[in-house]
N, C-alpha and C positions, 0 to 999 in steps of 0.2 A: 662269824669271825671275819674281820676285814682282811683284804689281801695283804696289807702291811703286817698285821698281827700273825697271819698264817705264814708269811715269809719268815718272820722272826722265829716263830715256833719251829719251823722246818730247819732253820740254821742251827738252833739250839739242839734239836734232836739229833741232827747229823754230827755235831761236835761231841755230843754225849756218847753216841754209839761209837764214834772213832776213839774217844778217850777210853771207854770201857774195853774196847777191843785191844788197844795198845797196852793197857795195864792189866788185862785179864789174867795173865799168868800169876800175878800176885794175889788175885782174888779167888783163884781156884781152890776148892775145898780139899782136893787130894792131889797127889803128884800125878800129872797127866800122862806120865810114861810108865807108871807102875800098876800092875793088876791089883784090884781091890775086891773082886768077887769072881764068880764063874762067868765065862764068856756068854754074851747075849742075855744077861740077866735083865728082866723087865724092870721098869721104874718102880721105886719103892720110896719110903720116907727117908732112908739113908742115902739112896742113890736116885734122885728125882728123874734122871733120864736113863737110868740103867747102865749097862756096860756094853763094850764093843766086842770085837772078835777075840781079843786077848784078855778080856775081863777088866779093862781099864774104865775109869769113870768117864762117861760121855760128857757130863756137865763140865768137868775139869778140863777135858780136852777141847771143848767148845770155847771155854773161857780163855784158854791159852792159844787157841788156834788161829787168831786173826792177825797177830803181829807181823809175821813174815809176809803174808799175802797183801796186807794193806800197805806195808812199807814199799813193796815192789810196785803196787798200784799207784801210790802217790808219787813215787820217784818217776815212774814212766809217764804219768800225766804231766808232771812239771816239765820234764824234758821235752815232751811233744808240744806243749804250749809255748815254751820258750823258743823252740826252733820254729814253730809255725808262725808265731807272732812276729818274730824277727824277719823271717822271709816275707811275710805279708806286708810289713811296713816298707821293706825295700821295694817289693813289687808294686805297691800302691804309690809310692813317691817317685819312683823312676820306672814307669810302666814300659817304656820303649826298650829299655835295656834289661834291667833286673827282672821286670815283669815277664818277659818272654822266656828267660831261663827258668824262672820259678814255675811257669806254666808247663814247660816241657818236662821238667823233673817231676812235677805233680802228676802229669798224665802217665809217665813211665811207672812211677811207684804205685799209683792207684790201680794199675792194670793187674797187680798181684794181690789176691785176698790177704787180709791181715793174718788170718790163722795159718794159711799156707806159708807165709813169710816167717811167722814165728816158729813153726815146726822145722823149717829148713835151718833157721838160725840156731835152734836148740840142739841140733846135731853137732855143731862146732863150738857153741858157747854155753856157759852155765844158764840154767833156766831163767834166773832173774835178769841176767844181761840180755837174753834173747827177748824177753818181754819188753824191756826198756827200748831196745833197738827197733823191734817190730812196731811198737807204739809210735815211735818217732817217725819211722819210714811210712807208716800207713796213716797216722793221724795228723802229722805236721802239714802235709799238702792240703788237707781239707781246711785246717785252721788258716793256713796262708791264703787260700782263695777267698775265704770269707772276710778276713782282715783286709786283704788287698782291695776287694770291691768296696768296702766301707771307707777305706782310706782314700780311695779315689774321689769319693763324694766329699769327704771332709777337707781334702786338699784345696777345694775351690771355695771354702768358706771364708768369711771376712777376716776372722781373727788369724787365720793362717796367712792370708795375704799381708796382713799388718805385720806379722812376724818376719815375713820375707822382706818387707820394706824397711824394717828396723835393722836389717843386715844379719839376721840370725842364720846360721848355717843349717844345712839339711838335717844332720844327725840331732842337733839341738831341738829343731822343730819337731822331729819325730818323737823324741822323748818328752818334751815339755808340752807340746800342743796336741799332737795326734794320739799318743798313747793314753792319756787320761780320757779322751773322748771315746776311745774304744774299750774302756775297762768293762762296761756292762756287757758288751758283745763277747769279750774274752771270757768273762766269768760264766756266761751262759754256755759257751762252747766247752768250757772245762767239764761240764756234766757229761758230754758225749765222750770226751777223752777218758774220763774216769771209768765209765762203763766199759769202754773198749779195752782199757788196760786190765780191769778186773776180770773180764771174760777171758782174755789171753792168759793171764796168770793162773786162773782157775783151770782152764783147759790143759795147759802144759803140766800143771801139778797132777791132775787126774791121770794124765798119760805117762806120768813117771819122770818128767823133766824138772820137777820142783823139789821140795823137801822130801827126804827119804825117811822111812820108818826107823825109829819110833817117834819121830818128831810129831808134835801136835800141830795140825794144819787143817783148816776147814776143807780145802779142796782134796787133800790126801784122805781125809775121813770119808769123803763120798765114795772113793774107790775101795777103801778098806771095809766099809760097812755095807756095801751093796749086797754081798752074798747072804747076810743075815737080816735083810730087811723084813722078812716075814717073822723072824723070832723077836726082834726088838726094833720096830719101826722108828722109834725115837733116835736110835743111833745114826740113822740116815737123814731123818728130817731135821735133827738139831743143827748140823752144820749147814744144811741147805737154807735154813731160815735166815741166819745172819748174812749170808751171801746175798740173798734177795733183798733183805732189808737195807743193807749198805748201798746196793745199786739204786734202789728207789729213793732213799733219803739223800744220797749224794747228788743224784740228778736233780731232785726237787730243790735242794739247797743251792745248787749252781744256778738254777733258773731264778730263784728268789734273790740271790746276790746280784745276778745280772740286772734284774728289774730295779733293784735298789741303786746300784751304781749308775744305771742309765737315767735315774731320776723319775721312774714310773712308780706311782703310789700303789 
């Protein structure tokens, strides 16, 4: 399979997994919050993944458990990218002024690990809000640095000089000339922001700062089903599998989109 076909297949797979996760509650065979059998029942023809600690269908809970987690992840990623790209464009176009401020803020924020920052924020903010804010504060500086460095190179290109000679103002040049040239880089960077946001959302939910029982949530299922892992391993492995699959697929899809936008076959 060529790189182009592989990239297309990865994008399609990522969109498919995302769609199924967001619509999973409507596809669940049972009510994900109601018991259907004895706790820790092993897989059977009626219950392919068995039941959890309260006798609820694991398959139904997995099908319904991705909505909240992925919504938070996508929101946090979008916020981090928007903030980082905006700061990076400013720092790259006006390096002597905005660049120094962005560099100083980036050094300050990157000194604090993202998980520690999220945990501190979760004490005062709802879990979802803490994930979004932590993703912005920890991810935006990295995105800004990458964008600023590339922006500094593009700024000296011929078509940008031509735009300046035509009398176009800085903000117009940033949006019309530089941003399209940076689209491949931003798409590839989105993969890192996605994985970071997913890790933060999962960790906070496992620690009790996310959805609360009896909500169906992949991360919450990890903490709920850990005590019975020996009785029904599927109850623990089932929510872990889509988390890992989403991280791998979304990262691969971001790289594929980055190569395509950058014009690399």
